[in-house]
C-alpha distance (Angstrom), angle and dihedral (degrees) to the residues before:
residue distance angle dihedral
M1 . . .
A2 3.81 . .
L3 3.84 90.9 .
W4 3.77 91.4 48.0
S5 3.79 90.5 50.3
R6 3.77 92.1 52.7
L7 3.82 93.2 48.6
F8 3.76 90.7 48.1
S9 3.75 91.3 48.8
G10 3.82 91.3 50.2
V11 3.74 94.6 49.2
F12 3.75 90.5 46.3
G13 3.77 90.4 50.0
V14 3.85 92.5 51.0
G15 3.76 90.4 48.1
V16 3.74 91.8 51.4
G17 3.80 89.4 48.4
I18 3.81 93.5 52.0
A19 3.71 91.8 45.5
A20 3.75 89.9 50.4
A21 3.84 91.0 49.1
D22 3.80 90.9 51.2
A23 3.72 89.1 50.3
V24 3.82 91.7 50.6
Q25 3.89 95.6 44.7
P26 3.81 97.6 85.6
V27 3.73 89.5 49.1
V28 3.86 95.7 53.7
E29 3.90 97.5 35.3
V30 3.76 94.5 84.2
A31 3.78 91.2 49.8
R32 3.82 90.5 48.1
Q33 3.83 92.1 51.1
D34 3.77 91.1 48.5
A35 3.80 89.5 51.5
W36 3.84 92.6 53.2
K37 3.76 90.7 44.6
A38 3.74 90.2 54.4
N39 3.83 91.0 45.9
A40 3.87 106.8 33.5
N41 3.80 95.3 171.0
R42 3.82 102.0 126.6
V43 3.87 112.5 122.9
L44 3.83 130.6 -149.9
T45 3.76 119.7 -93.6
P46 3.83 118.6 -98.2
D47 3.84 91.2 -109.6
Q48 3.78 90.7 53.0
L49 3.79 91.3 47.9
A50 3.82 91.1 49.2
A51 3.82 91.5 51.0
L52 3.81 92.2 49.1
L53 3.80 90.9 47.6
A54 3.82 91.8 48.6
Q55 3.80 89.9 50.9
G56 3.81 92.9 47.3
L57 3.79 92.1 -119.3
I58 3.86 95.7 124.0
S59 3.78 132.7 37.7
A60 3.77 119.6 -107.3
G61 3.84 91.8 -119.8
T62 3.78 94.0 53.7
A63 3.79 91.6 45.1
V64 3.82 92.0 50.7
D65 3.83 91.9 47.5
H66 3.80 93.0 50.7
A67 3.79 91.9 43.6
S68 3.79 90.9 53.5
R69 3.81 88.6 55.2
N70 3.81 86.0 58.8
G71 3.76 90.9 49.2
Y72 3.88 95.7 -103.4
S73 3.80 122.5 130.8
S74 3.82 123.0 -139.4
D75 3.84 90.7 -102.2
K76 3.78 91.5 55.2
L77 3.79 90.4 45.7
D78 3.81 89.7 51.4
A79 3.79 89.8 50.8
L80 3.79 90.4 51.1
A81 3.86 89.2 49.0
Q82 3.81 90.4 52.6
L83 3.78 88.8 53.0
A84 3.79 90.1 50.1
M85 3.83 93.1 53.3
H86 3.86 119.3 85.5
A87 3.82 131.6 -150.4
P88 3.86 126.3 -149.3
G89 3.77 114.5 -77.6
I90 3.78 118.8 -100.6
P91 3.86 95.2 -97.4
E92 3.81 91.5 49.3
A93 3.81 91.7 44.6
L94 3.84 90.2 51.7
N95 3.82 91.6 51.8
L96 3.81 91.4 47.5
W97 3.80 90.3 50.2
R98 3.83 92.2 47.8
R99 3.78 89.9 51.9
G100 3.80 92.2 48.8
E101 3.81 94.0 -116.0
I102 3.84 93.1 122.8
D103 3.78 132.3 22.6
E104 3.79 132.7 -128.9
A105 3.82 93.5 -88.5
Q106 3.79 92.0 53.8
F107 3.81 90.2 47.9
R108 3.83 89.7 53.7
H109 3.79 89.2 48.1
A110 3.82 87.9 56.6
L111 3.81 88.6 52.0
R112 3.79 90.2 53.3
K113 3.79 91.6 49.3
A114 3.82 87.4 52.0
N115 3.85 87.6 57.5
L116 3.86 92.8 -118.0
E117 3.77 119.2 152.3
P118 3.85 117.0 -111.6
Q119 3.79 91.5 -121.5
Y120 3.84 88.5 77.7
D121 3.81 95.3 51.1
A122 3.82 97.6 94.9
A123 3.80 93.5 47.3
L124 3.80 93.3 47.2
E125 3.79 91.2 48.5
L126 3.83 88.9 60.5
L127 3.81 87.0 66.5
K128 3.79 89.2 71.7
D129 3.82 89.7 83.4
D130 3.80 107.4 57.8
R131 3.80 119.4 -143.2
L132 3.78 127.0 -124.1
S133 3.77 113.8 -105.2
P134 3.82 115.4 -105.1
E135 3.82 89.2 -113.1
V136 3.81 91.1 56.8
V137 3.81 91.0 45.8
A138 3.81 90.3 53.0
L139 3.81 92.3 50.5
A140 3.82 91.1 46.1
I141 3.83 89.5 54.2
V142 3.82 90.7 52.7
R143 3.82 91.7 49.1
G144 3.79 94.1 45.9
L145 3.81 95.2 -115.6
I146 3.81 92.2 120.8
A147 3.79 123.7 36.5
D148 3.80 113.1 -96.6
P149 3.83 110.7 -113.8
G150 3.80 89.9 -151.1
I151 3.79 99.5 -72.8
L152 3.83 103.3 113.3
P153 3.83 119.7 80.5
V154 3.82 88.1 -142.8
A155 3.78 120.5 23.9
P156 3.84 120.7 -135.0
P157 3.82 116.9 -95.8
T158 3.77 116.4 -85.7
G159 3.82 98.7 -160.9
T160 3.79 128.2 87.2
G161 3.79 125.0 -131.4
K162 3.78 129.3 -177.9
V163 3.81 91.7 -51.0
P164 3.82 115.3 69.3
A165 3.80 112.6 -112.9
F166 3.80 125.0 -131.9
P167 3.83 111.6 -110.4
V168 3.81 124.8 -107.4
F169 3.81 108.6 -115.1
P170 3.83 120.9 -137.0
I171 3.80 96.3 -119.2
P172 3.83 117.1 132.1
A173 3.79 103.2 -127.5
V174 3.81 99.7 -152.9
K175 3.80 95.1 44.6
E176 3.80 90.8 47.6
S177 3.79 90.8 49.8
E178 3.79 93.3 46.4
A179 3.80 88.3 59.9
G180 3.81 85.4 66.0
G181 3.79 92.9 47.4
F182 3.85 97.2 -99.7
D183 3.81 121.1 124.1
L184 3.83 125.4 -158.6
A185 3.81 94.5 -82.1
R186 3.79 93.8 50.9
L187 3.80 91.3 43.2
S188 3.82 87.5 53.9
V189 3.80 90.4 55.8
L190 3.80 91.1 50.0
T191 3.81 90.0 48.8
G192 3.78 90.9 52.8
I193 3.79 90.2 51.0
A194 3.82 93.7 45.6
G195 3.79 94.1 53.2
R196 3.79 112.3 68.3
P197 3.82 123.4 -155.4
M198 3.78 129.0 -130.7
S199 3.80 109.1 -62.8
P200 3.82 114.3 -93.9
E201 3.81 90.4 -114.8
A202 3.79 93.3 51.3
A203 3.81 90.6 43.9
A204 3.81 90.3 52.8
S205 3.81 90.0 51.8
A206 3.81 90.5 48.0
F207 3.82 89.7 50.8
F208 3.82 92.7 52.2
R209 3.82 88.9 50.1
S210 3.84 90.5 50.9
I211 3.79 91.8 -117.4
I212 3.81 91.9 124.0
D213 3.80 135.2 16.2
R214 3.79 127.1 -110.0
V215 3.80 91.8 -102.6
D216 3.80 88.6 54.8
Y217 3.79 89.6 54.2
D218 3.80 90.9 47.9
R219 3.79 90.4 51.4
A220 3.81 91.4 49.2
V221 3.81 88.4 57.1
S222 3.79 92.4 44.6
E223 3.81 92.5 50.6
S224 3.80 92.3 48.5
D225 3.79 128.5 72.9
V226 3.81 91.3 -95.6
R227 3.79 118.6 102.5
N228 3.78 115.2 -118.2
E229 3.80 96.0 -117.2
W230 3.81 89.1 71.4
R231 3.80 98.0 55.4
D232 3.84 97.2 91.3
A233 3.79 91.2 50.3
I234 3.81 91.5 49.0
L235 3.80 90.8 49.7
E236 3.79 92.8 52.6
Q237 3.78 92.0 43.5
Q238 3.82 89.6 57.2
R239 3.80 94.1 49.9
A240 3.81 109.6 114.6
I241 3.80 114.6 -109.7
V242 3.79 133.5 170.9
H243 3.81 113.0 -79.5
P244 3.83 117.8 -122.6
A245 3.81 91.5 -114.1
E246 3.81 90.0 51.8
A247 3.79 90.7 46.8
A248 3.80 89.0 54.0
G249 3.81 88.5 50.7
L250 3.81 91.4 51.0
R251 3.79 89.5 52.6
L252 3.80 90.7 47.9
K253 3.81 90.3 53.8
G254 3.79 92.6 46.4
W255 3.79 97.4 -113.4
V256 3.81 94.0 119.7
T257 3.78 134.5 21.7
Q258 3.78 125.1 -113.3
A259 3.80 90.4 -102.2
E260 3.80 92.1 50.4
A261 3.80 90.9 48.6
E262 3.80 90.7 50.3
A263 3.81 90.5 49.5
L264 3.80 90.6 53.0
G265 3.79 91.2 48.0
A266 3.79 91.8 48.7
K267 3.81 89.3 64.0
W268 3.81 86.9 65.8
G269 3.79 93.0 43.1
A270 3.82 94.5 -101.6
S271 3.80 113.9 148.8
P272 3.84 122.5 -138.3
E273 3.81 87.7 -104.6
T274 3.80 90.3 55.4
M275 3.81 91.3 48.3
Q276 3.81 90.2 51.3
Q277 3.80 90.5 51.1
L278 3.82 90.6 49.9
F279 3.80 89.6 49.5
L280 3.80 91.3 52.7
E281 3.80 92.0 45.1
R282 3.81 94.6 51.9
G283 3.81 96.8 43.9
R284 3.81 112.2 85.4
P285 3.82 124.2 -153.3
A286 3.77 128.3 -125.5
T287 3.79 114.6 -82.4
V288 3.78 120.8 -99.8
K289 3.81 91.0 -109.8
E290 3.81 91.5 49.8
T291 3.80 90.2 48.9
F292 3.81 91.0 49.7
R293 3.80 92.2 52.1
A294 3.81 92.3 44.3
Y295 3.82 92.3 55.8
A296 3.78 89.5 47.0
R297 3.80 88.1 56.0
G298 3.79 93.6 48.9
A299 3.80 102.3 -97.0
E300 3.81 120.7 128.6
L301 3.78 137.0 -167.4
A302 3.80 115.4 -118.2
G303 3.78 109.1 -98.6
F304 3.81 93.3 20.5
A305 3.78 103.5 75.8
G306 3.80 109.8 166.9
D307 3.81 90.2 -1.7
P308 3.81 108.8 104.6
V309 3.81 93.0 160.2
G310 3.81 90.6 53.3
A311 3.80 90.2 50.3
E312 3.81 90.4 48.6
R313 3.80 90.7 51.8
R314 3.79 89.4 49.3
A315 3.81 88.5 53.0
V316 3.81 88.7 56.0
E317 3.81 92.7 47.0
E318 3.80 92.7 53.1
S319 3.80 93.2 47.0
D320 3.79 130.7 73.1
I321 3.81 90.6 -99.3
R322 3.78 119.2 107.5
P323 3.83 115.1 -114.5
E324 3.81 94.8 -116.0
W325 3.82 89.1 70.3
A326 3.81 93.9 58.6
D327 3.82 95.9 97.0
I328 3.81 90.7 49.8
L329 3.81 92.5 53.2
I330 3.80 93.3 43.5
A331 3.81 90.7 52.5
D332 3.80 90.2 49.4
A333 3.80 94.1 51.1
P334 3.87 100.4 85.0
N335 3.83 118.1 78.7
Y336 3.82 125.2 -137.9
P337 3.84 129.5 -148.6
S338 3.76 119.8 -81.6
L339 3.79 121.0 -107.7
F340 3.80 90.6 -99.6
Q341 3.81 91.1 52.0
L342 3.79 91.4 48.3
N343 3.83 89.5 53.5
R344 3.80 90.5 52.4
L345 3.79 92.7 46.6
V346 3.80 92.8 50.8
A347 3.82 92.7 43.4
S348 3.79 90.4 52.5
A349 3.83 90.8 46.2
A350 3.80 90.5 -120.9
I351 3.81 89.4 131.0
T352 3.76 134.1 14.2
A353 3.79 125.2 -108.9
A354 3.79 89.8 -110.1
Q355 3.80 91.9 52.8
A356 3.81 91.2 47.4
A357 3.81 89.5 50.2
D358 3.81 90.1 51.3
W359 3.79 91.2 51.4
A360 3.81 91.3 47.5
R361 3.79 89.6 52.9
K362 3.82 90.6 50.1
S363 3.83 88.7 50.3
G364 3.79 88.9 62.0
Y365 3.80 103.6 -100.8
A366 3.80 116.4 152.5
A367 3.80 118.4 -100.7
E368 3.79 94.2 -110.7
V369 3.78 90.6 50.7
V370 3.80 91.8 51.0
T371 3.82 89.9 49.6
A372 3.80 91.3 52.6
L373 3.79 92.8 46.2
E374 3.79 93.3 49.6
A375 3.83 90.0 50.7
Y376 3.79 90.4 50.6
W377 3.78 93.5 46.9
S378 3.80 90.9 48.0
K379 3.83 92.4 57.2
P380 3.86 110.4 106.0
S381 3.79 117.0 -117.0
A382 3.84 119.9 -112.3
A383 3.84 110.8 -87.5
G384 3.78 120.6 -114.6
T385 3.76 96.2 17.0
G386 3.79 109.5 155.7
S387 3.79 126.4 -136.2
W388 3.82 93.3 -106.9
T389 3.78 90.5 51.4
K390 3.80 90.5 49.4
R391 3.78 89.8 49.7
A392 3.79 91.2 50.4
Q393 3.79 90.7 48.1
T394 3.80 90.4 49.6
Q395 3.78 91.3 49.6
L396 3.80 92.0 48.6
W397 3.78 90.2 48.9
S398 3.80 92.4 48.6
S399 3.81 95.9 45.6
T400 3.81 91.5 46.5
H401 3.81 91.3 49.0
R402 3.79 92.5 45.8
G403 3.79 93.6 47.6
F404 3.78 91.9 47.0
M405 3.81 90.5 51.7
K406 3.80 91.8 50.6
G407 3.77 94.0 42.6
D408 3.80 94.3 -116.2
V409 3.84 90.4 114.1
D410 3.78 117.1 52.5
E411 3.78 126.0 -151.4
A412 3.81 94.6 -93.9
A413 3.80 93.7 52.3
A414 3.79 90.8 45.6
T415 3.82 90.4 50.9
G416 3.80 90.6 52.7
A417 3.79 92.4 50.0
L418 3.79 92.5 48.7
D419 3.80 90.4 49.4
V420 3.82 88.7 55.1
L421 3.80 88.9 51.8
G422 3.83 88.4 58.2
L423 3.80 100.9 -108.1
T424 3.78 118.3 153.5
A425 3.77 120.3 -119.9
A426 3.82 90.5 -103.1
E427 3.79 91.2 49.8
V428 3.81 91.3 48.8
T429 3.80 89.9 52.8
T430 3.80 92.0 48.3
V431 3.80 94.1 47.4
L432 3.79 93.1 47.3
D433 3.81 89.8 49.1
L434 3.79 90.0 51.8
W435 3.78 92.4 46.8
T436 3.79 90.7 48.5
V437 3.81 90.5 54.8
E438 3.79 90.3 46.0
R439 3.81 92.0 48.8
A440 3.80 90.8 50.2
Q441 3.80 88.8 54.8
T442 3.82 93.2 49.0
R443 3.81 98.6 41.1
R444 3.74 90.5 87.0
D445 3.82 87.6 67.7
L446 3.82 91.9 60.3
T447 3.78 119.4 106.5
Q448 3.77 123.7 -127.1
A449 3.80 89.6 -110.7
Q450 3.80 90.8 54.8
V451 3.80 91.8 50.2
L452 3.82 91.5 50.2
K453 3.82 89.1 49.1
L454 3.82 91.1 52.5
F455 3.80 89.4 50.2
R456 3.79 93.4 46.3
K457 3.83 91.0 52.2
A458 3.82 89.9 48.2
I459 3.81 90.1 -119.7
W460 3.79 88.7 120.3
T461 3.78 122.5 41.7
R462 3.79 121.0 -126.9
V463 3.80 89.7 -106.7
Q464 3.81 91.6 54.6
A465 3.80 93.0 48.6
E466 3.81 93.0 45.0
D467 3.82 92.0 49.4
W468 3.82 90.8 51.7
L469 3.82 93.3 49.4
I470 3.82 92.2 48.1
A471 3.81 91.1 47.1
E472 3.81 87.6 55.2
G473 3.81 89.7 58.7
M474 3.83 101.7 -93.6
A475 3.80 119.0 139.7
T476 3.83 116.5 -112.4
T477 3.80 93.2 -116.1
D478 3.82 91.7 49.3
A479 3.83 91.6 48.1
N480 3.82 91.9 51.5
A481 3.78 91.4 47.0
L482 3.81 91.1 51.1
L483 3.82 92.6 49.0
D484 3.83 90.5 47.9
S485 3.77 89.3 56.2
V486 3.81 93.4 55.8
């Protein structure tokens, strides 16, 4: 009890003392502040001085002087300043090293400042070279840029054709992928996703052409972004069917009925109205000349009874010819007599020489030819010529003309015959010129045997025969060889 009383008394005494000190503190604080104000000699702590020195906010001399007042030498202050200074963090230091802004020693210094042990230096330095992501590795395997570690069913080609090939880079695929946390199995999945198959549409076409099997087509759909329930519809959609325009053509030619053509068009979404329009667009009308002759023979186009010109204009409208050419085609529709018929008509006085010349011009003869013909037709016939003489003259004219056309009568023989018929020298020249033009137009109707006969009889020269054979598509060497054999 005596010990307990003493302890209690001591504690009570301390408590009273503290309480008394707290009570006195406000009273002495002002005096204490005045004392420090009068003697402001307290210095900063060494840690504070080191931080200010590291931040360049105090001179080295001042820092050393104040540190010495705390009992710290300049070496210890320098050590404290080194502790106060920071280096870039490891991620920033790696980026600076990758960009060549710092070297390996500076990077290791940053590791030391980060308080990392040196045993991790070599491993951390490997982070300088970043790794490709597993997705990129998978795509590179598909494209042949990185060697396939045995994932692909068919490896990319190794040869080079006319187009230069991209090189294969020496990057181990699995190791590169493992850096991203993907092993071989997971890399294989990524590779399968990165490589796309033939499109479902192209695969359907390849199936119909027996290039691939049905299961290959199904797999092409499965490996694409299309869900499998759509594969049958895609296959049927790619099946070849008759196009609406072709269906309209089949109806036009009578191979299918209108209903059948419309059913074919409906598979493409074409309405019956569209099919009718395609039918009208594909069907061409009769030509203007055919329409002209048909009306002359008593036929008529529905809706144009007694109106041949209207029907002819309709023929132009339904053709590929622009409407402004209708009058030209209508004027060209009628035919005119041939040159032989014009001669007979003039000789029989059925038409005048001027009228015959007008008809010859409308038949397309050149102006100089029409002038020569009109002069010939205007020449009076020999008086007193009997019917038998006229017949003989006609026969001589016809046989000479026919022989000249065939090549059996040469120019000299024809000139002699025309002289006998009483033609002047100018008329002979004009007639032979006309016949020469006419023969040139009809020579294309000759057969090869006829040409060889003309050459064999020396009626045609070798040059004439060779030109004809070449114009018919024969090679020059073959034409010469054929003429040599005659």
